[in-house]
N, C-alpha and C positions, 0 to 999 in steps of 0.2 A: 473458241467459237464453234457452233454446230457445224458450219461448213468445213472447218479444218478437221473436225473429227470424222466427217463423212469422207473427205479426201484421203485421210489416213487409212480408213477402213477399206476404201476402194482404190488402193494404190494404182492398179493397172488402168483405172479410169480417171486419174487425177487431172490429166491434161484436158480431157473432155469436160470435166466439171469446171476447171479454170477458164475454159473457153465458152462457158455459158450454157452447157448442156442442161436441158430441163429435166432434172432428175426427179422422178416421182418419189413420194414419201413411202418408205417401207411399211408394209402392213404389220399387224400384230405378230405374224409369223416370221417377220424379218425379211420377207421377200418383196422386192420392188417389182410391181406389175405394170405392164403396158398392154392395154386391151386392144385387140385386133379388130377394127371395125369391118375389115374385109372378111373376117372369119375364115381365113385360109385353112383348108384341111391339112393336117399333118399326117404324112404317110408312115405312121408307126403305131402299132397297137398299144395304146396307153395302159391297158390292163397289165402289160408286162412290167411297167413301172410300179404299178400298185402291188404286184406280187414280188417286188424286189426284196432280196435279203442280202445282208453283208457278205454271205458266202459267195455271192456272184463275183465279187472282186478277187476271189482266191483262185480263179481259173487261170490256166497257163497263158491263154491268149491275152486276157485282160492285163495280167502282170507284165508280160513281155512287151506289149504295145506301150504301156505306160513308161517302162524303163527306156525303151528306144526313144520315145518323145522327150523324156527328161535328158537323155544323153545328147540329143540334137539341140535342145535349148542351151545346154551348157557349152556345146561346141560353138554355137553362134554368139555366146556371151550374153544371153538373154535371161533376165530374172523376173520378168513379168509376162503374163499371158491372159488374154481374154478368150475363153473357150466358148464357141458358139455351137448350140445343139449338144449340150453337155450331158444329156441323159440323166442318169442318177448320180453322176459325179465320180465315176471310177477313175478317170484320168486326172481331173483337176484335184480330186482328193489326194491322189498319190503325189502329184506335183507340189501341192501345199505342204505335205509332210516332208518334202525333200527340198525346201528352201525357195520355192518359186511363189511369187505373189500372183494369185489368180483371182479372176472374177468369172462367173459363169452366166451364160445366157441360155435359157431352155424354154421353148415355147409351150410345153405341156406342164401343167401345174403339178401333176403327180410326180414328175421327175424333179421339178424345182424344189418340192418339199423334201425329197431325199437328199438333194445337194445341200440344202440349207442345214440339214441335220449334221452335216460334216463341219459346220462352222464357216462355210464359204459364202461370201456375199453373192446373192443370186438375183438375177433379173429374169422374170417370167414374161416372155414375149418373143416375137421374131425380131431379129436384128434390124430389119428394114423399117420397123415402126419405132424402135428405140431412138433412132435418129441422132446418133453421135455427130458432133461437129466434124468437118473435114479435117484430115491429117491430125488426128488426136489420139490414135491408138498405136502403141509400139509394136505389138505382135498379136496375131490371132491364131487360134487352133480350131480346126474343124475335123473331128475324128469320127470316121464312119458315119457321115451325115450326108454328103453330096449324093450318094446313091439313093437316098430317100426323097430327093427333090426332082420332079419331072424336068424342070428347066433350072439348073443351078446358077445361071448367069446373073439373075437378079441379086442373089445373095453374094456372089463373088464380086459383082460390081460395087455393092455397098461396102464390102470389106476393103476393096481397093480404094474407094473414095475416102474412107475414114482412117486408113493407115497413114502413119507419118511417112514422109519421104525416107526411103531406105528401110522401111518396116518389113516384117516377115509374116508370111502365112505358112503354117505347118498343116499338112493334110494327110490323113490316112483314108484309104478306101479299100473295099474288097476287090481282089484282083481276079482277072481271068473270066471273061464272059463264058468261056467253055465250061466253067464250074457252076454255071447258073442252074438252080434247082428249086425244089419246093420250099426249102428254107428261105430263099430269097423272096419268094412270093409271100410267104406267111408273115414276114416282118416288114413288108412294104417297100422292098427295093424296086427301083425302076431299071437298074443296070448294074453290071460290074465293070471294072476298068482295066485297061492295059496301061503301061507306062506312057505310051504314045497318046492315048486318049485323054488321060488326066492332064498331061502337059498341054494338049490342045485346048481343053476346057478352061484351065486357069489362064492360059495365055490370051484367050479372047477377052478377058476382063482387064488385061494390062499387066499381069504378073509375068515375071521372068523366072522360069524354073531354074534352080541352081543345083539341086540334088534330088 
């Protein structure tokens, strides 16, 4: 059946589909789109996605971050992840190549196109409008995203609502407000984080920091 094929293709989202999630039909490019009636502005220069090249993935920081995330997933015994704000797919692409079932959510179409080229099932839209059923996702990743959101509580609240009991959220953010500079402004950052600050932000949405 078509539904079975979709669930197999979207393994990290299979529980959401089984619980009646209204999944939109993929377009000809294979991307599932959810249009934002609120037209919320994304604080990231989309032309950076349009200029993307695969050489971008070869940088030390990109490789190091992806390896650390993969190690943490394995330590937690997780083999599935829904990445929110996946950019051009540098993290989820690495994870997919290393045995993790991933699905990507990216609000900017230019980024979603690059992710889909990696063979990863991609949803174009904000998580808040995708509207997964409650308690239907095993784990989320949000990597260098929260700093681009003026008030990240709405996104974090939605991830908490839709995570299964005992589910995990993995987060990376740029550290040290004292490092704030022109680069942060140019790519749409609102802030940088200390360990204390990121723990406070996620805790307000109900999460319990464990590491």
